[in-house]
MMTF fields as JSON, N, C-alpha, C and O atoms, coordinates in Angstrom:
{
  "mmtfVersion": "1.0.0",
  "mmtfProducer": "UNKNOWN",
  "numBonds": 419,
  "numAtoms": 420,
  "numGroups": 105,
  "numChains": 1,
  "numModels": 1,
  "chainsPerModel": [1],
  "groupsPerChain": [105],
  "chainIdList": ["A"],
  "bondAtomList": [4, 2, 8, 6, 12, 10, 16, 14, 20, 18, 24, 22, 28, 26, 32, 30, 36, 34, 40, 38, 44, 42, 48, 46, 52, 50, 56, 54, 60, 58, 64, 62, 68, 66, 72, 70, 76, 74, 80, 78, 84, 82, 88, 86, 92, 90, 96, 94, 100, 98, 104, 102, 108, 106, 112, 110, 116, 114, 120, 118, 124, 122, 128, 126, 132, 130, 136, 134, 140, 138, 144, 142, 148, 146, 152, 150, 156, 154, 160, 158, 164, 162, 168, 166, 172, 170, 176, 174, 180, 178, 184, 182, 188, 186, 192, 190, 196, 194, 200, 198, 204, 202, 208, 206, 212, 210, 216, 214, 220, 218, 224, 222, 228, 226, 232, 230, 236, 234, 240, 238, 244, 242, 248, 246, 252, 250, 256, 254, 260, 258, 264, 262, 268, 266, 272, 270, 276, 274, 280, 278, 284, 282, 288, 286, 292, 290, 296, 294, 300, 298, 304, 302, 308, 306, 312, 310, 316, 314, 320, 318, 324, 322, 328, 326, 332, 330, 336, 334, 340, 338, 344, 342, 348, 346, 352, 350, 356, 354, 360, 358, 364, 362, 368, 366, 372, 370, 376, 374, 380, 378, 384, 382, 388, 386, 392, 390, 396, 394, 400, 398, 404, 402, 408, 406, 412, 410, 416, 414],
  "bondOrderList": [1, 1, 1, 1, 1, 1, 1, 1, 1, 1, 1, 1, 1, 1, 1, 1, 1, 1, 1, 1, 1, 1, 1, 1, 1, 1, 1, 1, 1, 1, 1, 1, 1, 1, 1, 1, 1, 1, 1, 1, 1, 1, 1, 1, 1, 1, 1, 1, 1, 1, 1, 1, 1, 1, 1, 1, 1, 1, 1, 1, 1, 1, 1, 1, 1, 1, 1, 1, 1, 1, 1, 1, 1, 1, 1, 1, 1, 1, 1, 1, 1, 1, 1, 1, 1, 1, 1, 1, 1, 1, 1, 1, 1, 1, 1, 1, 1, 1, 1, 1, 1, 1, 1, 1],
  "groupList": [{"groupName": "MET", "atomNameList": ["N", "CA", "C", "O"], "elementList": ["N", "C", "C", "O"], "formalChargeList": [0, 0, 0, 0], "bondAtomList": [1, 0, 2, 1, 3, 2], "bondOrderList": [1, 1, 2], "singleLetterCode": "M", "chemCompType": "L-PEPTIDE LINKING"}, {"groupName": "THR", "atomNameList": ["N", "CA", "C", "O"], "elementList": ["N", "C", "C", "O"], "formalChargeList": [0, 0, 0, 0], "bondAtomList": [1, 0, 2, 1, 3, 2], "bondOrderList": [1, 1, 2], "singleLetterCode": "T", "chemCompType": "L-PEPTIDE LINKING"}, {"groupName": "ARG", "atomNameList": ["N", "CA", "C", "O"], "elementList": ["N", "C", "C", "O"], "formalChargeList": [0, 0, 0, 0], "bondAtomList": [1, 0, 2, 1, 3, 2], "bondOrderList": [1, 1, 2], "singleLetterCode": "R", "chemCompType": "L-PEPTIDE LINKING"}, {"groupName": "LEU", "atomNameList": ["N", "CA", "C", "O"], "elementList": ["N", "C", "C", "O"], "formalChargeList": [0, 0, 0, 0], "bondAtomList": [1, 0, 2, 1, 3, 2], "bondOrderList": [1, 1, 2], "singleLetterCode": "L", "chemCompType": "L-PEPTIDE LINKING"}, {"groupName": "VAL", "atomNameList": ["N", "CA", "C", "O"], "elementList": ["N", "C", "C", "O"], "formalChargeList": [0, 0, 0, 0], "bondAtomList": [1, 0, 2, 1, 3, 2], "bondOrderList": [1, 1, 2], "singleLetterCode": "V", "chemCompType": "L-PEPTIDE LINKING"}, {"groupName": "PRO", "atomNameList": ["N", "CA", "C", "O"], "elementList": ["N", "C", "C", "O"], "formalChargeList": [0, 0, 0, 0], "bondAtomList": [1, 0, 2, 1, 3, 2], "bondOrderList": [1, 1, 2], "singleLetterCode": "P", "chemCompType": "L-PEPTIDE LINKING"}, {"groupName": "GLY", "atomNameList": ["N", "CA", "C", "O"], "elementList": ["N", "C", "C", "O"], "formalChargeList": [0, 0, 0, 0], "bondAtomList": [1, 0, 2, 1, 3, 2], "bondOrderList": [1, 1, 2], "singleLetterCode": "G", "chemCompType": "PEPTIDE LINKING"}, {"groupName": "ASP", "atomNameList": ["N", "CA", "C", "O"], "elementList": ["N", "C", "C", "O"], "formalChargeList": [0, 0, 0, 0], "bondAtomList": [1, 0, 2, 1, 3, 2], "bondOrderList": [1, 1, 2], "singleLetterCode": "D", "chemCompType": "L-PEPTIDE LINKING"}, {"groupName": "SER", "atomNameList": ["N", "CA", "C", "O"], "elementList": ["N", "C", "C", "O"], "formalChargeList": [0, 0, 0, 0], "bondAtomList": [1, 0, 2, 1, 3, 2], "bondOrderList": [1, 1, 2], "singleLetterCode": "S", "chemCompType": "L-PEPTIDE LINKING"}, {"groupName": "TRP", "atomNameList": ["N", "CA", "C", "O"], "elementList": ["N", "C", "C", "O"], "formalChargeList": [0, 0, 0, 0], "bondAtomList": [1, 0, 2, 1, 3, 2], "bondOrderList": [1, 1, 2], "singleLetterCode": "W", "chemCompType": "L-PEPTIDE LINKING"}, {"groupName": "ALA", "atomNameList": ["N", "CA", "C", "O"], "elementList": ["N", "C", "C", "O"], "formalChargeList": [0, 0, 0, 0], "bondAtomList": [1, 0, 2, 1, 3, 2], "bondOrderList": [1, 1, 2], "singleLetterCode": "A", "chemCompType": "L-PEPTIDE LINKING"}, {"groupName": "ILE", "atomNameList": ["N", "CA", "C", "O"], "elementList": ["N", "C", "C", "O"], "formalChargeList": [0, 0, 0, 0], "bondAtomList": [1, 0, 2, 1, 3, 2], "bondOrderList": [1, 1, 2], "singleLetterCode": "I", "chemCompType": "L-PEPTIDE LINKING"}, {"groupName": "GLU", "atomNameList": ["N", "CA", "C", "O"], "elementList": ["N", "C", "C", "O"], "formalChargeList": [0, 0, 0, 0], "bondAtomList": [1, 0, 2, 1, 3, 2], "bondOrderList": [1, 1, 2], "singleLetterCode": "E", "chemCompType": "L-PEPTIDE LINKING"}, {"groupName": "LYS", "atomNameList": ["N", "CA", "C", "O"], "elementList": ["N", "C", "C", "O"], "formalChargeList": [0, 0, 0, 0], "bondAtomList": [1, 0, 2, 1, 3, 2], "bondOrderList": [1, 1, 2], "singleLetterCode": "K", "chemCompType": "L-PEPTIDE LINKING"}, {"groupName": "TYR", "atomNameList": ["N", "CA", "C", "O"], "elementList": ["N", "C", "C", "O"], "formalChargeList": [0, 0, 0, 0], "bondAtomList": [1, 0, 2, 1, 3, 2], "bondOrderList": [1, 1, 2], "singleLetterCode": "Y", "chemCompType": "L-PEPTIDE LINKING"}, {"groupName": "PHE", "atomNameList": ["N", "CA", "C", "O"], "elementList": ["N", "C", "C", "O"], "formalChargeList": [0, 0, 0, 0], "bondAtomList": [1, 0, 2, 1, 3, 2], "bondOrderList": [1, 1, 2], "singleLetterCode": "F", "chemCompType": "L-PEPTIDE LINKING"}, {"groupName": "GLN", "atomNameList": ["N", "CA", "C", "O"], "elementList": ["N", "C", "C", "O"], "formalChargeList": [0, 0, 0, 0], "bondAtomList": [1, 0, 2, 1, 3, 2], "bondOrderList": [1, 1, 2], "singleLetterCode": "Q", "chemCompType": "L-PEPTIDE LINKING"}, {"groupName": "CYS", "atomNameList": ["N", "CA", "C", "O"], "elementList": ["N", "C", "C", "O"], "formalChargeList": [0, 0, 0, 0], "bondAtomList": [1, 0, 2, 1, 3, 2], "bondOrderList": [1, 1, 2], "singleLetterCode": "C", "chemCompType": "L-PEPTIDE LINKING"}, {"groupName": "HIS", "atomNameList": ["N", "CA", "C", "O"], "elementList": ["N", "C", "C", "O"], "formalChargeList": [0, 0, 0, 0], "bondAtomList": [1, 0, 2, 1, 3, 2], "bondOrderList": [1, 1, 2], "singleLetterCode": "H", "chemCompType": "L-PEPTIDE LINKING"}, {"groupName": "ASN", "atomNameList": ["N", "CA", "C", "O"], "elementList": ["N", "C", "C", "O"], "formalChargeList": [0, 0, 0, 0], "bondAtomList": [1, 0, 2, 1, 3, 2], "bondOrderList": [1, 1, 2], "singleLetterCode": "N", "chemCompType": "L-PEPTIDE LINKING"}],
  "groupTypeList": [0, 1, 2, 3, 4, 5, 1, 6, 6, 0, 5, 4, 7, 8, 9, 1, 3, 5, 10, 11, 3, 12, 10, 12, 12, 4, 2, 5, 7, 7, 11, 8, 3, 4, 13, 11, 7, 4, 12, 6, 14, 12, 15, 1, 3, 0, 5, 16, 3, 6, 5, 9, 3, 10, 12, 2, 16, 4, 5, 4, 17, 4, 10, 15, 18, 2, 2, 16, 3, 7, 16, 6, 9, 15, 2, 6, 14, 10, 19, 4, 1, 12, 2, 11, 12, 10, 2, 3, 5, 19, 6, 12, 5, 3, 6, 16, 4, 1, 10, 3, 5, 12, 3, 5, 10],
  "groupIdList": [1, 2, 3, 4, 5, 6, 7, 8, 9, 10, 11, 12, 13, 14, 15, 16, 17, 18, 19, 20, 21, 22, 23, 24, 25, 26, 27, 28, 29, 30, 31, 32, 33, 34, 35, 36, 37, 38, 39, 40, 41, 42, 43, 44, 45, 46, 47, 48, 49, 50, 51, 52, 53, 54, 55, 56, 57, 58, 59, 60, 61, 62, 63, 64, 65, 66, 67, 68, 69, 70, 71, 72, 73, 74, 75, 76, 77, 78, 79, 80, 81, 82, 83, 84, 85, 86, 87, 88, 89, 90, 91, 92, 93, 94, 95, 96, 97, 98, 99, 100, 101, 102, 103, 104, 105],
  "secStructList": [7, 4, 4, 4, 1, 6, 6, 1, 7, 7, 7, 7, 7, 7, 7, 7, 2, 2, 2, 2, 2, 2, 2, 6, 6, 7, 7, 4, 4, 4, 7, 7, 7, 3, 3, 3, 7, 7, 6, 6, 6, 2, 2, 2, 2, 2, 2, 2, 2, 2, 2, 2, 2, 2, 2, 6, 6, 7, 7, 3, 3, 3, 3, 3, 3, 1, 1, 7, 7, 7, 4, 4, 4, 4, 6, 6, 7, 1, 3, 3, 3, 3, 3, 3, 3, 3, 3, 7, 6, 6, 1, 7, 3, 3, 3, 3, 3, 3, 3, 3, 7, 7, 7, 7, 7],
  "xCoordList": [14.874, 15.77, 17.205, 18.127, 17.426, 18.794, 19.654, 20.878, 19.04, 19.823, 20.319, 21.246, 19.711, 20.085, 21.15, 21.705, 21.434, 22.389, 23.599, 23.441, 24.8, 25.982, 26.24, 26.762, 25.891, 26.15, 25.083, 25.191, 24.051, 23.009, 21.85, 20.935, 21.86, 20.758, 21.033, 22.118, 20.03, 20.185, 19.177, 18.097, 19.512, 18.572, 17.366, 17.484, 16.221, 14.989, 14.233, 14.368, 13.442, 12.581, 11.432, 10.948, 10.997, 9.847, 9.048, 9.574, 7.769, 6.866, 6.029, 5.779, 5.597, 4.684, 3.261, 2.97, 2.39, 0.995, 0.383, -0.297, 0.587, 0.037, 0.524, -0.249, 1.788, 2.315, 1.668, 1.363, 1.455, 0.802, -0.622, -1.059, -1.351, -2.736, -2.81, -3.677, -1.9, -1.891, -1.586, -2.245, -0.592, -0.215, -1.349, -1.524, -2.105, -3.203, -4.54, -5.572, -4.501, -5.706, -6.814, -7.978, -6.413, -7.355, -7.468, -6.462, -8.708, -8.937, -8.983, -9.497, -8.461, -8.496, -9.907, -10.063, -10.94, -12.284, -12.834, -13.932, -12.095, -12.474, -11.907, -12.222, -11.084, -10.406, -11.291, -11.751, -11.526, -12.351, -11.549, -12.075, -10.278, -9.455, -7.994, -7.683, -7.097, -5.662, -5.182, -5.361, -4.574, -4.017, -2.506, -1.893, -1.904, -0.462, 0.137, -0.249, 1.072, 1.805, 3.214, 3.501, 4.083, 5.425, 6.507, 7.613, 6.151, 7.104, 8.017, 9.241, 7.425, 8.192, 8.522, 9.0, 8.28, 8.589, 7.41, 7.43, 6.37, 5.217, 5.661, 5.067, 6.696, 7.141, 7.904, 8.098, 8.333, 8.948, 7.877, 7.919, 6.927, 5.91, 4.767, 4.371, 4.245, 2.998, 3.053, 2.022, 4.175, 4.15, 3.739, 3.116, 4.077, 3.661, 2.373, 1.474, 2.282, 1.139, -0.133, -1.222, -0.012, -1.192, -1.984, -3.187, -1.36, -2.101, -2.644, -3.731, -1.902, -2.376, -3.657, -4.62, -3.668, -4.862, -6.015, -7.152, -5.729, -6.773, -7.397, -8.613, -6.566, -7.068, -8.055, -8.999, -7.837, -8.695, -9.758, -10.546, -9.769, -10.747, -10.738, -11.791, -9.532, -9.37, -9.303, -8.429, -10.2, -10.119, -8.778, -8.273, -8.206, -6.876, -6.809, -7.412, -6.059, -5.763, -4.252, -3.68, -3.609, -2.15, -1.704, -2.076, -0.912, -0.307, 0.884, 1.59, 1.105, 2.3, 3.054, 2.478, 4.361, 5.27, 6.182, 6.856, 6.2, 7.115, 6.74, 7.013, 6.137, 5.707, 4.308, 3.924, 3.557, 2.229, 2.357, 3.288, 1.418, 1.459, 1.004, 0.182, 1.533, 1.174, -0.253, -0.538, -1.136, -2.535, -2.689, -3.693, -1.727, -1.764, -1.743, -2.213, -1.198, -1.16, -2.554, -2.754, -3.524, -4.889, -5.876, -7.09, -5.343, -6.194, -7.028, -6.505, -8.274, -9.143, -10.078, -11.022, -9.825, -10.742, -11.794, -11.517, -13.006, -14.105, -13.979, -14.412, -13.388, -13.346, -11.97, -11.589, -11.218, -9.893, -9.903, -10.18, -9.6, -9.591, -8.213, -7.676, -7.644, -6.352, -6.576, -7.264, -5.993, -6.142, -4.766, -4.054, -4.399, -3.156, -3.503, -4.317, -2.879, -3.2, -2.312, -2.726, -1.099, -0.164, 0.945, 1.08, 1.72, 2.904, 4.099, 3.999, 5.229, 6.476, 6.921, 6.41, 7.853, 8.309, 8.787, 8.679, 9.311, 9.771, 8.648, 8.896, 7.408, 6.263, 5.904, 4.889, 6.711, 6.407, 5.148, 4.973, 4.264, 2.989, 3.052, 3.872, 2.178, 1.909, 0.414, -0.374, 0.009, -1.413, -1.716, -0.948, -2.856, -3.24, -4.106, -4.761, -4.078, -4.942, -5.822, -5.337, -7.122, -8.065, -8.617, -9.081, -8.577, -9.081, -10.1, -9.814, -11.291, -12.38, -12.909, -12.977, -13.287, -13.927, -15.345, -15.863, -15.954, -17.362, -18.166, -18.07, -18.94, -19.717, -20.99, -21.591, -21.391, -22.623, -23.825, -23.857, -24.812, -26.021, -26.899, -27.954],
  "yCoordList": [-8.024, -7.639, -7.475, -7.54, -7.268, -7.053, -8.296, -8.186, -9.474, -10.685, -10.72, -11.465, -9.923, -9.921, -8.881, -8.893, -7.991, -6.913, -7.146, -7.199, -7.286, -7.615, -6.646, -7.059, -5.371, -4.399, -4.432, -3.705, -5.271, -5.369, -4.413, -4.373, -3.656, -2.745, -1.895, -1.933, -1.131, -0.217, 0.905, 0.689, 2.103, 3.216, 3.027, 2.533, 3.429, 3.402, 4.698, 5.323, 5.087, 6.253, 5.879, 4.748, 6.81, 6.559, 7.845, 8.944, 7.69, 8.813, 8.586, 7.442, 9.647, 9.524, 9.404, 9.84, 8.816, 8.711, 10.092, 10.282, 11.071, 12.402, 12.987, 13.639, 12.764, 13.282, 12.578, 13.221, 11.275, 10.537, 11.035, 11.277, 11.19, 11.652, 13.046, 13.321, 13.919, 15.277, 15.253, 15.939, 14.465, 14.391, 13.834, 14.242, 12.916, 12.283, 12.991, 12.575, 14.075, 14.854, 13.995, 14.07, 13.179, 12.331, 12.869, 13.082, 13.09, 13.537, 12.31, 11.268, 12.407, 11.262, 10.699, 9.491, 11.559, 11.034, 10.298, 9.745, 10.277, 9.484, 8.065, 7.242, 7.766, 6.471, 5.494, 5.797, 4.328, 3.299, 2.449, 2.031, 2.189, 1.325, 1.481, 1.604, 1.475, 1.414, 0.077, -0.201, -0.747, -2.036, -1.892, -1.49, -2.222, -2.074, -3.431, -4.059, -3.872, -5.115, -4.885, -5.132, -4.415, -4.01, -4.883, -4.427, -6.157, -7.189, -6.806, -6.879, -6.407, -6.125, -4.666, -4.308, -3.816, -2.392, -1.6, -0.37, -2.319, -1.638, -0.77, 0.277, -1.202, -0.498, 0.776, 1.631, 0.906, 2.142, 3.07, 4.279, 2.512, 3.277, 3.765, 4.928, 2.892, 3.179, 4.254, 4.881, 4.513, 5.595, 6.944, 7.75, 7.2, 8.441, 8.274, 9.111, 7.209, 7.03, 6.663, 7.101, 5.871, 5.464, 6.65, 6.729, 7.572, 8.741, 9.618, 10.181, 9.739, 10.527, 9.919, 10.635, 8.595, 7.914, 8.028, 8.283, 7.841, 7.913, 9.301, 9.435, 10.325, 11.696, 11.956, 12.731, 11.317, 11.497, 10.41, 10.396, 9.489, 8.403, 7.537, 7.148, 7.242, 6.364, 4.928, 4.615, 4.044, 2.642, 2.039, 2.321, 1.205, 0.654, -0.799, -1.185, -1.586, -2.967, -3.128, -2.93, -3.488, -3.551, -4.955, -5.457, -5.592, -6.881, -6.634, -5.636, -7.545, -7.409, -8.724, -9.805, -8.596, -9.726, -9.637, -8.627, -10.658, -10.847, -10.104, -10.609, -8.945, -8.221, -7.69, -7.38, -7.592, -7.006, -5.492, -4.912, -4.868, -3.425, -2.671, -3.165, -1.496, -0.613, -0.108, 0.563, -0.427, -0.01, 1.51, 2.024, 2.232, 3.692, 4.286, 5.404, 3.543, 4.031, 4.109, 4.757, 3.453, 3.392, 4.158, 4.031, 4.944, 5.765, 6.684, 7.249, 6.839, 7.686, 6.892, 7.448, 5.594, 4.743, 4.181, 3.932, 3.979, 3.441, 1.932, 1.398, 1.243, -0.212, -0.682, -0.499, -1.294, -1.824, -3.312, -3.709, -4.129, -5.581, -6.109, -5.822, -6.88, -7.511, -9.011, -9.62, -9.602, -11.037, -11.647, -11.267, -12.59, -13.332, -14.543, -15.38, -14.625, -15.682, -16.904, -18.021, -16.698, -17.807, -17.369, -16.188, -18.328, -18.034, -18.737, -19.872, -18.042, -18.634, -19.69, -19.705, -20.575, -21.605, -21.04, -21.712, -19.818, -19.216, -18.506, -17.882, -18.598, -18.004, -16.603, -16.062, -15.997, -14.638, -14.65, -15.541, -13.651, -13.657, -13.08, -12.211, -13.579, -13.019, -12.747, -13.617, -11.58, -11.292, -9.964, -9.45, -9.41, -8.118, -7.359, -7.933, -6.041, -5.143, -4.428, -3.907, -4.41, -3.651, -2.554, -2.824, -1.318, -0.168, 0.558, 0.954, 0.722, 1.35, 2.532, 2.499, 3.585, 4.721, 4.347, 3.303, 5.207, 4.995, 5.125, 6.13, 4.124, 4.127, 4.957, 4.937, 5.676, 6.47, 5.554, 4.435, 6.046, 5.249, 5.151, 4.519],
  "zCoordList": [-8.771, -9.853, -9.367, -10.181, -8.081, -7.623, -7.851, -7.916, -7.973, -8.25, -9.695, -10.014, -10.563, -11.966, -12.301, -13.4, -11.369, -11.612, -10.701, -9.481, -11.265, -10.46, -9.311, -8.275, -9.462, -8.402, -7.309, -6.321, -7.473, -6.456, -6.672, -5.85, -7.734, -7.998, -9.218, -9.798, -9.592, -10.708, -10.542, -9.992, -11.011, -10.863, -11.783, -12.905, -11.28, -12.074, -11.83, -10.778, -12.81, -12.633, -11.714, -11.75, -10.902, -10.042, -9.887, -10.063, -9.554, -9.385, -8.152, -7.773, -7.527, -6.402, -6.94, -8.053, -6.151, -6.569, -6.788, -7.796, -5.894, -6.176, -7.504, -8.207, -7.856, -9.124, -10.312, -11.316, -10.215, -11.302, -11.483, -12.608, -10.378, -10.472, -11.087, -11.916, -10.677, -11.227, -12.729, -13.51, -13.125, -14.54, -15.398, -16.546, -14.844, -15.586, -15.367, -15.894, -14.573, -14.262, -13.645, -14.038, -12.668, -11.938, -10.522, -9.845, -10.076, -8.701, -7.782, -8.189, -6.561, -5.647, -5.441, -5.262, -5.463, -5.236, -6.458, -6.392, -7.574, -8.744, -8.679, -9.539, -7.687, -7.59, -6.822, -5.721, -7.404, -6.765, -5.787, -4.756, -6.102, -5.26, -5.665, -6.85, -4.676, -4.932, -4.372, -3.187, -5.221, -4.812, -4.779, -5.768, -3.642, -3.478, -3.135, -2.149, -3.947, -3.7, -4.221, -5.393, -3.352, -3.762, -3.129, -2.84, -2.924, -2.53, -1.361, -1.471, -0.267, 0.935, 1.164, 2.24, 0.182, 0.334, 0.885, 0.888, 1.356, 1.955, 3.133, 3.395, 3.835, 5.037, 4.699, 5.563, 3.464, 2.982, 2.434, 2.664, 1.717, 1.013, 1.913, 1.835, 2.754, 3.451, 4.535, 4.78, 5.199, 6.194, 5.609, 6.301, 4.347, 3.712, 2.904, 2.99, 2.127, 1.25, 2.013, 1.64, 3.068, 3.842, 4.372, 4.122, 5.093, 5.568, 4.436, 4.563, 3.33, 2.19, 1.624, 1.35, 1.45, 0.956, 1.946, 1.549, 3.227, 4.252, 4.322, 4.453, 4.235, 4.279, 3.144, 3.3, 2.025, 0.853, 0.734, -0.212, 1.719, 1.776, 0.514, 0.009, 0.013, -1.14, -0.628, 0.18, -1.076, -0.657, -1.074, -2.16, -0.2, -0.465, -0.003, 0.999, -0.765, -0.402, -0.517, -1.589, 0.594, 0.636, 1.017, 2.078, 0.163, 0.498, 1.408, 1.263, 2.346, 3.176, 3.225, 3.103, 3.407, 3.399, 4.625, 4.828, 5.412, 6.539, 7.813, 8.902, 7.725, 8.925, 8.687, 7.559, 9.764, 9.64, 9.584, 10.143, 8.908, 8.694, 9.933, 10.706, 10.112, 11.22, 11.011, 10.019, 11.934, 11.799, 11.811, 11.319, 12.358, 12.36, 10.965, 10.756, 10.003, 8.624, 8.028, 7.001, 8.664, 8.146, 9.025, 8.87, 9.939, 10.793, 9.906, 8.945, 10.201, 9.402, 8.509, 7.949, 8.368, 7.617, 8.552, 9.725, 8.04, 8.843, 9.034, 10.055, 8.057, 8.1, 7.654, 6.498, 8.581, 8.266, 8.588, 9.72, 7.59, 7.769, 7.425, 6.355, 8.337, 8.084, 7.948, 8.767, 6.909, 6.702, 6.475, 5.545, 7.326, 7.131, 6.278, 6.669, 5.111, 4.158, 4.308, 3.995, 4.783, 4.949, 5.893, 6.216, 6.321, 7.128, 6.505, 6.038, 6.507, 6.037, 7.042, 8.162, 6.687, 7.633, 8.971, 9.997, 8.971, 10.229, 10.988, 12.02, 10.477, 11.163, 10.717, 11.157, 9.851, 9.379, 8.513, 7.682, 8.708, 7.999, 6.591, 6.292, 5.745, 4.427, 4.389, 4.76, 3.957, 3.928, 3.297, 2.484, 3.685, 3.141, 4.134, 5.004, 3.965, 4.718, 3.704, 2.699, 3.979, 3.166, 4.044, 5.152, 3.572, 4.313, 3.445, 2.315, 4.001, 3.26, 4.029, 5.257, 3.314, 3.977, 4.368, 3.972, 5.144, 5.476, 4.186, 3.482, 3.893, 2.653, 2.846, 3.921, 1.815, 1.931, 2.119, 1.606, 2.861, 3.138, 1.928, 1.981]
}
């Protein structure tokens, strides 16, 4: 959207995932999966959100663009899978990380 605004950006309202869940009265253990694809802003979002999700054992799938994600953001998950789906002409990866808690037997 920054290409559409002459100043290079515009203010928008935003909410944290914990605030959304609280407002909607949803408990983290009621969540089946969180899918995150924020077009390159994973590196801004995931340092805080990744550990929060892992602490609550919420399954997550995160798309990444240009850089691979820090595996430390997924510490605490039983199963973390990284898949590179394509590479840009300069070799930068595009893919996703799926992190799942230990599933009950």
